[in-house]
C-alpha positions as CSV (number, residue, x, y, z in Angstrom):
1,M,135.4,97.4,118.7
2,L,133.8,100.0,116.5
3,L,133.2,97.3,113.9
4,V,131.4,95.1,116.5
5,L,129.3,98.0,117.6
6,C,128.3,98.8,114.1
7,F,127.4,95.2,113.5
8,F,125.0,95.1,116.6
9,I,123.4,98.4,115.6
10,S,122.7,97.0,112.1
11,L,121.2,93.8,113.6
12,R,118.9,95.8,115.8
13,A,117.8,98.1,112.9
14,N,117.2,95.0,110.7
15,A,115.2,93.2,113.3
16,Q,112.9,96.1,113.8
17,S,112.3,96.5,110.1
18,E,111.5,92.8,109.4
19,K,107.9,92.2,108.6
20,I,106.0,89.5,110.4
21,V,103.4,88.2,108.0
22,Y,100.2,86.6,109.3
23,I,98.1,84.3,107.1
24,L,94.6,83.5,108.0
25,S,92.4,80.7,106.5
26,D,91.4,81.0,102.9
27,S,87.7,81.6,103.8
28,V,88.6,84.6,106.0
29,E,91.1,86.0,103.4
30,I,88.5,85.7,100.6
31,E,85.9,87.5,102.7
32,L,88.3,90.3,103.6
33,K,89.3,90.7,99.9
34,K,85.6,91.0,98.9
35,Q,85.1,93.8,101.4
36,I,88.3,95.6,100.3
37,D,87.3,95.3,96.6
38,K,83.8,96.6,97.4
39,S,85.3,99.6,99.3
40,R,87.7,100.4,96.5
41,Q,84.9,100.6,93.9
42,N,84.1,104.1,95.4
43,N,87.7,105.0,96.3
44,P,90.4,103.1,94.5
45,D,93.3,104.7,96.4
46,I,92.0,103.8,99.9
47,S,94.4,101.8,102.1
48,F,93.5,99.5,104.9
49,S,94.8,98.0,108.1
50,C,93.4,95.2,110.4
51,M,93.0,94.3,114.0
52,L,93.0,90.7,115.1
53,W,91.2,90.0,118.4
54,T,89.6,87.3,120.5
55,K,85.9,87.4,121.2
56,S,85.9,84.3,123.4
57,D,87.5,80.9,123.7
58,G,87.7,79.5,120.2
59,L,86.1,82.6,118.5
60,Y,88.4,85.0,116.7
61,C,87.7,88.3,114.9
62,V,89.5,90.4,112.3
63,S,88.3,93.9,111.8
64,L,89.1,96.0,108.7
65,F,90.0,99.7,109.1
66,K,90.1,102.3,106.4
67,N,93.2,104.3,106.8
68,E,92.0,107.9,106.7
69,E,94.2,110.7,107.9
70,N,91.3,113.0,108.9
71,S,89.4,110.6,111.0
72,G,89.9,107.9,113.6
73,N,91.7,107.4,116.9
74,D,95.2,109.0,117.0
75,F,96.5,106.1,119.2
76,V,95.3,103.6,116.5
77,K,97.1,105.6,113.9
78,V,100.3,105.4,115.9
79,L,100.0,101.7,116.4
80,V,99.3,101.1,112.7
81,R,102.2,103.3,111.6
82,N,104.7,101.6,113.9
83,T,103.7,97.9,113.5
84,N,105.9,95.4,111.9
85,R,103.0,92.9,111.7
86,Y,101.1,92.5,108.5
87,L,98.1,90.5,107.3
88,L,98.5,89.0,103.8
89,I,95.4,89.5,101.7
90,E,96.0,88.2,98.1
91,K,99.2,90.2,97.3
92,D,98.6,93.0,99.8
93,K,100.2,93.2,103.2
94,L,97.9,95.2,105.4
95,P,99.3,96.6,108.7
96,L,98.0,94.5,111.6
97,I,97.4,95.4,115.2
98,F,96.0,93.3,118.1
99,D,93.5,93.9,120.9
100,Y,96.5,93.4,123.3
101,D,98.0,96.6,121.9
102,F,95.2,98.4,123.8
103,K,95.2,96.2,126.9
104,F,98.9,96.2,127.7
105,S,100.5,99.2,125.9
106,S,100.4,102.8,126.9
107,S,99.9,105.9,124.8
108,D,101.8,108.0,127.4
109,L,105.3,106.7,128.1
110,K,106.3,109.8,130.1
111,H,103.9,109.0,133.0
112,I,104.2,105.2,133.5
113,G,105.5,105.3,137.1
114,D,108.4,103.5,138.6
115,F,109.2,99.8,138.6
116,G,106.9,98.1,141.1
117,E,104.6,101.1,141.3
118,R,103.1,101.4,137.8
119,E,99.5,100.4,138.6
120,G,97.3,103.5,138.5
121,N,99.9,105.5,136.5
122,I,99.5,103.8,133.2
123,K,97.1,105.3,130.7
124,R,95.4,102.5,128.9
125,S,93.5,103.0,125.7
126,E,90.1,101.9,124.8
127,F,88.8,101.6,121.2
128,L,85.3,101.3,120.0
129,F,85.3,100.1,116.4
130,H,82.4,100.4,114.0
131,G,83.1,98.7,110.7
132,Y,83.5,95.4,108.9
133,T,84.4,92.4,111.1
134,I,84.7,88.7,110.4
135,F,84.1,86.2,113.2
136,F,85.8,82.8,112.7
137,D,86.6,79.7,114.7
138,S,90.0,78.1,115.5
139,Q,89.8,76.1,112.2
140,G,89.3,79.2,110.2
141,K,85.7,78.7,109.4
142,V,83.8,82.0,109.0
143,I,81.0,82.1,111.6
144,K,79.5,85.4,110.6
145,T,80.4,88.9,109.2
146,S,79.3,92.2,110.6
147,N,79.4,95.7,109.4
148,Y,78.4,97.6,112.6
């Protein structure tokens, strides 16, 4: 029985540590790599993470975050630190979060209410991002880039 319990615990730990790697179109990956290289000219040690989100039907976006300890949203830092999803850019695997992380997760798990009575109790997060974003269609064609 103890052996079976240890087996299930090891499976659970292994599943949580497995990385899910996302690969975007070549054109999006190349644009992201250019921006990363440009940023690293001034600071070669900087690390990045990304957020994948949907603007509208058929229009997708990926935003590039600089991982800076002294700035930024604390909830975003928690999401980035705990994700098992990564975006492959050349040989780098950048932590990846989604817009759904803000719409459906909660930063306060102590006050989520009881089953069937959660509405109004859940603290949702909003995030206003200013930085580099690539807009692309469902075939992966870059529509535009923005640095706002």
